[in-house]
C-alpha positions as CSV (number, residue, x, y, z in Angstrom):
1,M,-78.4,-125.7,93.4
2,K,-80.1,-122.4,91.8
3,S,-82.7,-122.9,89.2
4,S,-82.2,-121.4,85.7
5,S,-85.2,-119.1,86.4
6,T,-83.6,-117.9,89.8
7,R,-80.1,-117.2,87.9
8,R,-82.0,-115.5,85.0
9,Y,-83.9,-113.2,87.3
10,Q,-80.6,-112.5,89.2
11,Q,-78.8,-111.4,86.0
12,K,-81.8,-109.4,85.1
13,A,-81.5,-107.6,88.5
14,L,-77.7,-107.3,88.0
15,L,-78.6,-105.5,84.8
16,W,-80.8,-103.2,86.0
17,I,-78.5,-102.4,89.0
18,L,-75.9,-101.5,86.3
19,I,-78.2,-99.2,84.5
20,A,-79.4,-97.5,87.6
21,S,-75.7,-97.0,88.4
22,G,-75.0,-95.5,85.2
23,L,-77.8,-92.9,85.8
24,A,-76.3,-92.0,89.3
25,M,-72.8,-91.9,88.1
26,L,-73.2,-90.5,84.6
27,P,-72.8,-86.8,85.6
28,V,-69.7,-87.4,87.9
29,W,-68.1,-89.2,84.8
30,L,-68.7,-85.8,82.7
31,V,-66.5,-83.8,85.2
32,S,-62.9,-83.8,84.5
33,R,-61.4,-82.6,87.9
34,D,-61.3,-83.4,91.5
35,M,-63.3,-81.1,93.5
36,W,-63.2,-79.8,97.2
37,D,-61.3,-82.1,99.7
38,G,-60.4,-84.2,96.9
39,M,-58.0,-81.1,95.3
40,A,-55.7,-82.0,98.1
41,A,-55.5,-85.6,96.9
42,A,-55.2,-84.6,93.3
43,Y,-52.2,-82.1,94.0
44,A,-50.3,-84.9,95.8
45,V,-51.2,-87.5,93.0
46,E,-50.3,-85.2,90.2
47,T,-47.2,-83.9,91.8
48,G,-45.9,-87.0,93.8
49,R,-45.8,-84.8,96.9
50,F,-47.5,-87.0,99.4
51,D,-46.4,-85.0,102.7
52,G,-49.7,-83.4,103.2
53,L,-51.9,-86.8,102.5
54,W,-49.5,-88.3,105.0
55,L,-50.2,-85.7,107.6
56,W,-54.0,-85.8,106.8
57,F,-54.5,-89.5,106.6
58,I,-52.0,-91.2,108.7
59,S,-52.3,-89.0,111.7
60,S,-56.3,-89.2,111.5
61,N,-56.0,-93.2,111.2
62,W,-57.0,-93.1,107.5
63,W,-54.3,-95.7,107.3
64,L,-55.7,-97.4,104.0
65,L,-56.7,-94.2,101.9
66,Y,-53.0,-93.4,101.8
67,P,-51.7,-96.5,99.9
68,V,-54.9,-96.2,97.7
69,Y,-53.9,-92.8,96.4
70,Q,-50.2,-93.7,96.0
71,G,-51.7,-96.6,93.7
72,L,-53.7,-93.9,92.0
73,A,-50.3,-92.0,91.5
74,W,-48.9,-95.0,89.8
75,V,-51.6,-95.3,87.4
76,H,-51.0,-91.6,86.7
77,T,-47.2,-91.9,85.9
78,E,-46.8,-95.5,84.5
79,T,-49.9,-96.0,82.7
80,P,-51.7,-94.0,79.9
81,F,-55.0,-93.7,82.0
82,A,-56.0,-90.6,84.0
83,W,-55.8,-91.3,87.7
84,L,-59.2,-89.4,88.3
85,Y,-61.0,-91.9,86.1
86,A,-59.4,-94.8,88.0
87,A,-60.8,-93.3,91.1
88,K,-64.2,-92.8,89.5
89,L,-64.2,-96.3,88.2
90,L,-63.7,-97.7,91.9
91,M,-66.3,-95.5,93.2
92,H,-68.7,-96.7,90.4
93,A,-67.7,-100.4,91.1
94,S,-68.2,-99.7,94.8
95,L,-71.7,-98.4,94.5
96,I,-72.6,-101.7,92.0
97,G,-71.1,-103.7,95.0
98,V,-73.2,-102.0,97.6
99,A,-76.6,-102.3,95.5
100,W,-75.8,-106.2,94.8
101,E,-74.9,-106.8,98.5
102,T,-78.3,-105.2,99.3
103,F,-80.1,-107.4,97.0
104,L,-78.6,-110.4,98.5
105,L,-79.3,-109.0,102.0
106,A,-83.0,-108.7,101.0
107,R,-83.2,-112.2,99.9
108,Q,-81.2,-113.7,102.8
109,R,-82.1,-111.6,105.8
110,L,-85.8,-110.3,104.8
111,G,-86.8,-113.2,102.8
112,L,-87.8,-110.6,100.0
113,S,-88.8,-112.1,96.5
114,L,-86.4,-111.4,93.5
115,R,-88.6,-109.1,92.4
116,D,-88.8,-106.9,95.4
117,A,-85.0,-107.5,96.1
118,G,-84.2,-106.4,92.8
119,L,-86.2,-103.0,93.4
120,A,-84.1,-102.4,96.5
121,G,-81.0,-102.9,94.7
122,V,-81.7,-100.5,92.0
123,L,-83.1,-98.1,94.5
124,V,-79.7,-98.0,96.4
125,C,-77.9,-96.8,93.1
126,L,-80.9,-93.9,92.6
127,L,-81.5,-92.6,96.2
128,P,-80.2,-88.8,96.8
129,V,-76.6,-89.7,97.9
130,W,-74.1,-90.4,94.9
131,H,-73.7,-86.7,93.8
132,M,-71.1,-86.8,96.5
133,M,-68.7,-88.8,94.2
134,Y,-67.3,-85.6,92.3
135,D,-64.6,-85.8,95.4
136,S,-62.4,-88.5,95.4
137,I,-62.0,-88.6,98.8
138,H,-65.4,-90.5,98.9
139,L,-63.4,-93.5,97.9
140,V,-64.5,-94.6,101.3
141,L,-67.6,-96.1,99.7
142,A,-65.5,-99.1,98.8
143,F,-65.3,-99.9,102.8
144,V,-69.0,-100.2,102.8
145,W,-69.1,-102.5,99.9
146,L,-66.1,-104.5,101.6
147,G,-68.2,-104.7,105.0
148,L,-71.2,-106.1,103.2
149,L,-69.3,-108.7,101.2
150,G,-67.5,-109.6,104.2
151,H,-70.1,-110.2,106.5
152,R,-72.2,-112.3,103.9
153,L,-69.1,-114.5,103.3
154,L,-68.5,-115.0,107.0
155,T,-72.3,-116.1,107.6
156,T,-73.3,-117.5,104.6
157,A,-70.0,-119.5,103.3
158,Q,-68.9,-123.0,104.5
159,A,-66.2,-123.0,107.2
160,G,-63.1,-122.4,105.3
161,P,-60.9,-119.8,103.1
162,S,-64.3,-118.0,102.1
163,R,-65.1,-117.2,105.9
164,L,-61.5,-116.2,106.3
165,W,-61.9,-113.8,103.5
166,G,-65.0,-112.7,104.7
167,L,-63.3,-111.7,108.2
168,V,-60.5,-110.0,106.4
169,C,-63.1,-108.0,104.2
170,V,-65.0,-106.9,107.5
171,A,-61.7,-105.9,109.2
172,L,-60.7,-103.8,106.2
173,S,-63.9,-102.1,106.2
174,L,-63.5,-100.8,109.6
175,Q,-61.4,-98.1,108.1
176,L,-64.5,-96.2,107.9
177,N,-65.2,-95.9,111.5
178,S,-69.0,-96.1,111.5
179,M,-68.8,-99.5,110.0
180,V,-68.0,-100.8,113.6
181,V,-71.3,-100.1,114.5
182,F,-73.0,-101.0,111.2
183,V,-71.1,-104.5,111.2
184,F,-72.4,-105.3,114.8
185,M,-75.9,-104.7,113.9
186,L,-75.5,-106.5,110.7
187,Q,-74.5,-109.4,113.0
188,L,-77.5,-109.1,114.9
189,A,-79.7,-109.0,112.0
190,W,-78.2,-112.0,110.9
191,W,-78.8,-113.7,114.3
192,L,-82.4,-112.5,114.4
193,S,-83.2,-114.0,110.9
194,L,-82.0,-117.4,111.7
195,P,-84.6,-120.2,113.1
196,S,-84.7,-120.2,116.7
197,D,-83.1,-124.0,116.7
198,Q,-80.2,-122.4,114.8
199,R,-79.2,-119.4,116.9
200,K,-76.9,-121.5,119.5
201,S,-74.6,-122.8,116.6
202,A,-73.8,-119.0,115.7
203,R,-71.4,-118.4,118.5
204,G,-68.4,-119.0,116.1
205,Q,-69.4,-115.9,113.9
206,W,-70.2,-114.1,116.8
207,L,-66.9,-114.6,118.5
208,A,-65.2,-113.7,115.3
209,V,-67.1,-110.6,114.8
210,L,-66.6,-109.2,118.0
211,G,-63.0,-110.3,118.1
212,V,-62.4,-108.0,115.1
213,L,-64.4,-105.3,116.5
214,A,-62.8,-105.0,119.8
215,S,-59.0,-105.3,118.1
216,Y,-59.9,-102.5,115.8
217,A,-61.2,-100.3,118.5
218,L,-58.1,-101.4,120.8
219,L,-55.7,-100.4,117.9
220,S,-57.4,-97.5,116.8
221,R,-58.3,-95.6,120.1
222,G,-55.9,-97.4,122.4
223,L,-52.4,-98.1,121.0
224,L,-52.5,-95.6,117.8
225,P,-55.1,-92.8,118.8
226,P,-55.6,-90.1,116.1
227,S,-53.5,-87.5,116.4
228,G,-53.1,-83.9,114.6
229,P,-55.9,-81.4,113.4
230,N,-58.5,-83.9,113.0
231,A,-57.9,-86.0,116.1
232,E,-61.1,-84.6,117.7
233,Y,-63.1,-84.4,114.3
234,N,-65.9,-87.0,115.6
235,V,-66.1,-87.1,119.4
236,V,-68.8,-89.1,120.8
237,L,-71.5,-86.8,122.6
238,R,-72.8,-87.4,126.2
239,P,-76.5,-87.7,126.2
240,W,-76.8,-86.6,129.7
241,V,-75.6,-83.1,128.9
242,W,-78.4,-81.1,127.5
243,G,-76.5,-79.5,124.8
244,D,-75.1,-82.8,123.4
245,L,-78.6,-84.5,123.7
246,K,-80.1,-81.6,121.5
247,R,-77.4,-82.1,118.7
248,Q,-78.3,-86.0,119.2
249,L,-81.8,-85.4,118.6
250,A,-81.3,-83.2,116.0
251,A,-79.4,-85.9,114.1
252,V,-82.4,-88.2,114.9
253,A,-84.7,-85.7,113.0
254,M,-82.3,-85.5,110.0
255,F,-82.3,-89.1,109.5
256,G,-86.0,-89.0,110.1
257,T,-86.8,-86.7,107.2
258,W,-85.9,-89.7,104.6
259,V,-89.4,-91.0,105.9
260,V,-91.0,-88.6,103.0
261,L,-89.5,-91.1,100.4
262,A,-91.9,-93.5,101.8
263,L,-95.1,-91.8,101.9
264,P,-96.1,-92.3,98.1
265,I,-95.9,-96.0,98.5
266,A,-97.6,-96.0,101.8
267,A,-100.4,-94.0,100.2
268,L,-100.8,-96.5,97.4
269,L,-100.6,-99.6,99.9
270,C,-103.6,-97.8,101.8
271,M,-105.5,-97.6,98.5
272,A,-104.4,-101.1,97.6
273,L,-105.7,-102.5,101.0
274,W,-108.9,-100.5,100.8
275,R,-109.6,-102.3,97.5
276,R,-108.5,-105.4,99.2
277,Q,-105.7,-105.9,96.6
278,A,-102.9,-106.1,98.6
279,Q,-100.7,-109.2,99.7
280,A,-99.4,-109.7,103.3
281,L,-96.5,-107.7,104.3
282,P,-93.1,-109.4,105.7
283,S,-93.6,-110.8,109.2
284,L,-92.8,-108.8,112.7
285,R,-89.4,-110.7,113.0
286,R,-88.5,-109.4,109.2
287,W,-88.9,-105.8,110.4
288,F,-87.0,-106.3,113.7
289,V,-84.1,-107.6,111.2
290,L,-84.8,-104.2,109.2
291,A,-84.6,-102.3,112.2
292,S,-81.5,-103.7,113.3
293,I,-79.7,-102.7,110.1
294,A,-81.5,-99.4,110.1
295,A,-79.9,-98.7,113.7
296,G,-76.5,-99.9,112.5
297,A,-76.7,-97.3,109.4
298,C,-77.4,-94.3,111.6
299,G,-76.3,-95.3,115.1
300,A,-72.6,-94.2,114.8
301,Y,-73.7,-90.7,113.1
302,I,-76.3,-90.1,115.7
303,L,-73.6,-90.6,118.7
304,V,-71.8,-87.8,117.0
305,G,-74.5,-85.5,116.3
306,K,-74.7,-85.7,112.6
307,G,-77.2,-86.9,110.1
308,P,-78.2,-86.4,106.4
309,A,-81.2,-84.5,106.3
310,L,-83.3,-84.4,102.9
311,F,-84.3,-80.9,103.9
312,F,-84.9,-78.7,106.8
313,P,-87.1,-75.7,107.7
314,V,-85.5,-72.2,106.8
315,A,-86.4,-71.1,110.2
316,A,-84.0,-73.4,111.8
317,S,-80.9,-72.6,109.5
318,Q,-79.5,-70.1,112.4
319,S,-78.3,-73.2,114.3
320,Y,-74.8,-74.4,113.4
321,V,-75.7,-78.0,112.3
322,F,-78.4,-76.6,110.1
323,A,-76.4,-73.7,108.7
324,Q,-73.8,-76.1,107.3
325,M,-76.5,-78.0,105.3
326,H,-78.3,-75.0,103.5
327,A,-78.5,-75.5,99.9
328,G,-79.2,-71.9,99.1
329,G,-82.9,-72.2,98.1
330,S,-86.2,-72.8,99.7
331,F,-89.7,-73.9,99.0
332,L,-92.7,-73.3,101.3
333,G,-90.2,-72.6,104.1
334,F,-88.4,-75.5,103.4
335,A,-84.7,-75.8,102.1
336,P,-83.7,-79.2,100.3
337,T,-80.2,-80.5,101.4
338,S,-79.7,-83.3,98.5
339,D,-76.9,-81.3,97.1
340,H,-74.7,-80.6,100.3
341,W,-71.8,-82.3,102.1
342,I,-74.2,-83.9,104.6
343,A,-75.2,-86.3,102.1
344,R,-72.2,-88.4,102.8
345,H,-73.5,-89.6,106.1
346,A,-76.1,-91.6,104.0
347,F,-73.8,-94.0,102.6
348,L,-74.9,-96.8,104.9
349,W,-78.4,-95.3,105.2
350,V,-79.4,-96.1,101.7
351,V,-79.1,-100.0,102.7
352,P,-82.3,-99.9,105.2
353,V,-83.9,-97.2,103.1
354,A,-84.1,-99.5,100.0
355,L,-84.8,-102.4,101.8
356,A,-87.8,-100.9,103.6
357,L,-89.1,-99.6,100.4
358,G,-88.8,-103.2,98.8
359,A,-90.4,-104.7,101.8
360,L,-93.2,-102.2,101.5
361,A,-93.4,-103.4,97.6
362,Q,-93.8,-106.7,98.6
363,A,-97.4,-106.2,99.3
364,F,-98.5,-105.5,95.9
365,D,-99.8,-107.7,93.2
366,S,-98.0,-107.5,89.8
367,R,-100.1,-104.5,88.6
368,W,-99.9,-102.3,91.4
369,W,-96.3,-103.1,92.0
370,R,-95.3,-101.6,88.7
371,V,-97.0,-98.4,89.9
372,A,-95.1,-98.4,93.3
373,A,-91.8,-99.2,91.6
374,V,-92.3,-96.1,89.2
375,L,-93.3,-94.0,92.1
376,C,-90.0,-94.9,94.2
377,V,-87.6,-94.6,91.2
378,G,-89.2,-91.5,89.9
379,Q,-89.2,-89.5,93.3
380,S,-85.5,-90.9,93.9
381,L,-84.5,-89.5,90.2
382,I,-85.7,-86.1,91.2
383,W,-83.8,-85.7,94.3
384,L,-80.7,-87.3,92.9
385,G,-81.0,-85.0,89.8
386,H,-81.4,-81.7,92.1
387,G,-78.0,-82.9,93.6
388,H,-76.4,-83.3,90.3
389,W,-77.7,-80.3,89.1
390,A,-76.4,-78.2,92.3
391,K,-73.1,-79.8,92.2
392,H,-72.5,-78.8,88.8
393,E,-73.8,-75.4,89.4
394,R,-71.2,-74.8,92.3
395,A,-68.6,-76.2,90.4
396,A,-69.2,-73.5,87.4
397,M,-68.9,-70.9,90.2
398,E,-65.7,-72.4,91.5
């Protein structure tokens, strides 16, 4: 039974998550038309001609997106509500869901306090990713939410309908292919977080998760492989081939650029340690749990040579991987990329980044913690604001 103080703090954390998600999504709500790849979906929904979406989604194994857009078309024709705002509502709700599940993940897997877990949930909403939501195709964020929700139900609920619903949610989330790796590593993180004497009893959950992952792999790659123009869109690279290995190493470097977000709080932590005003950090086992979640968030993208760089040296912009991310501006020889398409590869990555910042914040007492929280939130708003500004500039030009 939860205490009344715990329940109040959870409600307070949810309130802050709602406020942060509003800051992240407000500029998206102010734009009244779909953009970029989403324009193909907008044409189908507004005209009722779904031939193009059928060719795109079904042949590419995006089976669940097709009925989602048909549902939006029903909203468009049968209700007084504009379909695009229904899509934005779903994206906004998915962001809140991912942030809330991250809060619970911080509590249940990393053992963070309510205060630090709440900070992690807020940071999920403010990290420089959600300027991608101008494009309705990014409804795929809902599958990230389903995966986190489903795995939590599968591993924390009592045996019965809740676990079954959790397994269904996990299966549906695999529509986003990167969730295959992410769900597996979430399962490993859960297993690592268990006391040693309870790990043997986790066989049932392991069998359930591995069965769902294997069934999806057999269906999507064996029985019904993707076809059409996007059949070879994400091909797993071969690390024993030098050209492929270079692309994978570049992807590792792209994910590594996010370390800069931890530098201010790390510097503050060093100052607190020097003044002997810092508390103990999470145990080594908790960092292994976090490393498992991080590996799951970036693993699928590194395998295909992609990653969401925050910035890159302009001198490297001649390579294909970096050129596609160029934001059109530079500072001291570096170009920020928080406003370009590559940010969609961080939909999963925001979870371990937010968890890591929350884990670092655990070392501070209340006075230092407020400074750390302001630093984390402030720098995230700067990056996110730059992304929204660039997207509005681009929309105005188009």
